[in-house]
N, C-alpha and C positions, 0 to 999 in steps of 0.2 A: 503493499499500498505505500500510495506517494506519501513523505512525513509532512510537506507541505500542505496536501488535503488535509492530512490529518489534523493538522495544526488547525486549520481555518473551522473544520467541524468542530473541535473541542471549544476553539474560543468564540464562536457565536452560539454555540447553545448553551455557555453558560449561565447560571439564573441569576447572578449579579452582573451589573454593568462594568464592562472592562474596557480599559483604552490602551494603545500602547503611543507612547510621545518620543521625541528625539530627548536624549539627555540634555543637550547644551541648550537647543534653541527653546524647546517645550511644545514644538509644533506636533499636531497629532497623527499620527501615522496609520493607525487604524483602529476601530471601534466596535463593538460587537450589539448584537440585536437589542440585550438586553440595556443597553447604554442610550441606545436609539430611543427606546421606550421611555425611560426615564430624563431622559434631557428635552425631548421632543423635537431634536435637532439629527437632520438624516446624516448619513455618511458623507454624502458630498460637501455639504455645507461645513462639515468637521474637518475632515485631511486637510493638511496644509495651514491650519491655524490653531493658535492655542488656547488652552481652557480660560485664561486671561481674556483674552479676544472675545470669547463666546460670551464670559461674563459669568463662569460657573464657580468660581472662587470668589467669597463675599468680603474675604479679607487677604489682601497679597502677603501678611505675614506668614498667614497658617500656610501659604505654599511655601515661603521660604523657611519655614520650620519642618516642611516634610522633604524639603530637597535636601536641609543639611543632616537630618535623618539619614537620608539615602546615600549621602557622600560620606557619612563617617561607618555607616554597619553595613551599606551594600542592601539592604532590606529594610522595610517598614510593614509591621503588623498592626491592625486595629486603632488608627490614629481617629480619635472622636473628633468630629469638627462638623459645621453647617456645609451645606454645598445649597447653590441656587438652581434648581430645579424645575424647568416651565415656570419662571419667574417668581419661585415658591421659593423660600428658605427652609430647607429641610434637614434633618440630623443625618450623617452619614458615619460608618467604620471605612477608613481610607487603610487600604494595605497598597504597598509596592515593593517593587524589587529591581534593581538592574539587570538587564539583559543584553546579551550580546548579538546583535541581528548582523546578517552581511551586510557589511561596509559601514555601521552604524552602532553607535553605544545608544540604548533607549530603555526607556523605564516601563515597566508592565504595570498598570494600576487596576485595583480590584476597588469598585464602591458599593457598598451595601448601606442600603435604604434600612434606617432604624427608626424610625420618627414614629411608627405605628406601635413600636416596642414600648419605647419612651413615654409616647401616650398612655398606653396602658400600664406602665410602670407609676407612672405620676397619680393616676386615678386609683389604683392600688394604695398608694402611699396616702393619699387624701381620706380614701375610704379608711385605713388602720387609723388614721388621724382622728376620726370621726369617731370611733369605735374606741379610741384610746379616752376621748372627750366624753363620751357616754357613760363610760365605766367610770371613770372620774365621779361624775355629777352622781351616778346611782350608787355608788360606792360596792361597785359589783366586780369582781375580777375573774378570769378562766383561766383553768389548767389542764395539761395534758399528760400523763404518762403513759409511756410505751412501755408495756410489761415484757419484751422481749430482750430490748437492752438496758431496760430501767432507768431509760431517761425523762426525767421530768419536767416539763417546761411551763410556767407561769407569766401570766399578763403583768404588766408594770403595775396594775392599779393591786395585786396581790401584794406585791412586795411592799404597796403603801400600806396596806392593811394591816401585814405584819411587823411593818414596820423595819424591814431589811434591806440593806443597800443592795442592789442587785449586781455591782461592780463585785467580782473577786467573791460572788456566793455560790461556789460550785458544789454543795452540799446544801440545798436548798430542802431535801425530805428531810435532814435532821433540825433543819431549823425549824422547817412548819412542827415537829415534834416537841420539841423545846419551848413553842410559842403554847401550844394547846394547853389549857389548865390542866394540872396533875389530875383532879378529880375526874376528869371528861377525857382522859386519854384512852382509857380500856372501852369507853361506850363508842368514840370515833374508830378506834381500830376494829373493833366487832363489827360495827355498822358496814364497813368496806368488806372485813373478810364475810361476812354473813351473805352479802350483795354478790361477791362472786361465786361463793356456794350455790346460791338459789338463780344465779344470772338473770338479778333483777336489777332496776335502780333504787336508789336511796337517798335520802337526805334528813340533814341531823342541824340541831341548833345547838353548839357548843360555845365555851369560853376560852379566849385567850389570856393570857397571864403576862404581863410585863415585867422586866426587872424592878421598875420603880413601884410596882405593886397595882398599877392601873389593871382593869379587866375591861375587854371587848366582849361582845355577844354576836356570833358569826350564824349565817345560815348558809349551810352547805349542800349542794347537789352532786349526784354523782350517777353516771351511765358507762357501761363497758361494752367492748363490741370483742366479739368471739370469733374464732374459726369454724368450720365444717364440724369440726372433731369437738369443737366444746371448750378449746382452751382459751382462755383470754389473750387479747392481743393488745388492746389499747384502752383506757379508763379517761374520760375526760370528763369535767365538772365547774361547776362555778362556786365561787364564796363569797357572800353579800355582808358588810358590815351594818349588823343591824342594831349597834349599840344604841342610836339614839333613840328609835322604836321602842325598844327593851325599857329605857328608862321614863319612857312617857308613860308605856303600860304599868310600868311598876309604880309610879306615882300616881296615876288613875287609881289603882287598886288600893293604895294606901288611903286615900281620900274619900274612897265609896267604903272602905272599914272604919274610917274615923266619923263619919256621916252615920253609918248604920248604927254605931254604938253610941252616938250620942242621940239617934232618933230614938234608940230602944230604952234609953237610960233617963229621958226626964219627961215631965207630965205635959208633954205640948204635942201638937198634930205637926209633923215635917213630912211635907210630899214633893214627889217628882211628876208634876202634871204638863198634859198638853197646853201649850197657851191659848190655844184658840177655844178648847173645849172643858178647860180644870178636870178632865178625866186623867186614868191610868195614876191613882198614887204610889207611894211606895208602900206597899205592904205591911213592911216591918215595923212601921210607925204608928200603925192603927190599932194595935192590941190594946191600947188605953181605952179604947172607945166602940169597938166591935167584937162581938165574939169571934173567935178564929172561923166558926162553920158558916156564919155569915160574911166573913171576909173572902173565903175560900169560892164561893158560890157567886156572889156578886160584887166583884171588886170594883165594876162599873157603876155602882149605885152609891157609890162613897158620899160625893159631893151633895146628891138630892139630901141623902140621910143631916148631914150637916148643914145645910143652907135651905132656907125659904126661897120660894121662886122669885119675890123682889129681890132679895139679896144676890140671888146666882146672878140673874141678867146685869144687875150692878157691877158685880164681880167681873163676869166677863167684859162689860165696858171699861172697867177699869185698867183691867190687864192689857187688852188693845191699845189702850191710848199710852201707857206706862211702857209700853215696849215700844210702840214708835217714838217716843221722846226718850229712849234709852235710858229711862229713871225707873229705880226700885218701886214696887208695888205696896200699899200700907192702905188696909181695907178692914173696916169691922163689918162682920156679919154675923145673923142669929139662928142659932142650932133649933133645927124644926123638933126635934125630941124632946129636949128639956128646956128649950126656952133659954138657952144660953146665949152668950154673946162670945165671939171669938175675934181675935186682931190676926188677918190674912197679912203677911208681909212674903215680898218677894226679891230676890236678886236676879233681873232677865239678862 
């Protein structure tokens, strides 16, 4: 087979744009079909002219840097720069090598368009940044454990939750165990072990204990992927810092306990009621006034038992006004059964 014909076939069928230029003048000797498609310039228009004359180099200094690399090493691989293709500046990787053709020294260039790859990379980086920000705001991180090579990967938010510096933290599983509250470690370990045995997801709320005595509460979820033989391959899950929610729930519980204790120990009527109907009182506070059997069967009838009709309508009206004005309600009403008078007071 003719060597020249073989070269032409390979050169023209190459997937990336290729060009041969004279080493000294930079004039184009030949281009392949991919180069023509990329630049929109026909071979007859290109041969005998330089890439500078064709306006392909956006910056002369970039061309000079490429030539300096070629002169020093004889070849250049994957030099990233922008080229102007069809009047559009696009990212390319350029490779070149000095070759000897009959009667002249030349450079064989290869141009690989990476603009789509860079666009996808930027979109991926932006998506990762949005995910990190969402995790930071939600105080939730994700992790993944490769059970084949025992490699554990944490997201940035988990490092923040556990207050561990990701730089130099090559033993993050040990750091995780050390951070779990000693009283919770067995439960956490059992939850994961049982989930592997049962091949089922799990979730658990446990505590983290820090060296300064602070405690965090976290909500952990985990699922595991298995092969066809049932062997676990990879576990992945999330950890969410729920400390603020736990503190709020704990404070609310203590407040309710104090209220019910007070309501049950003083000779007065305390009730949580619907501001529109004055219904649904707190049952625990009514033992002073109603027998348990009546309270259990007719809790919705509490306010008629305590108020005459005129008092009830007036109380509803005053409650609506006080709520609209954002002021506490104080109102005297009459008891239907004993003809006693009571002071109603509320904090809206």
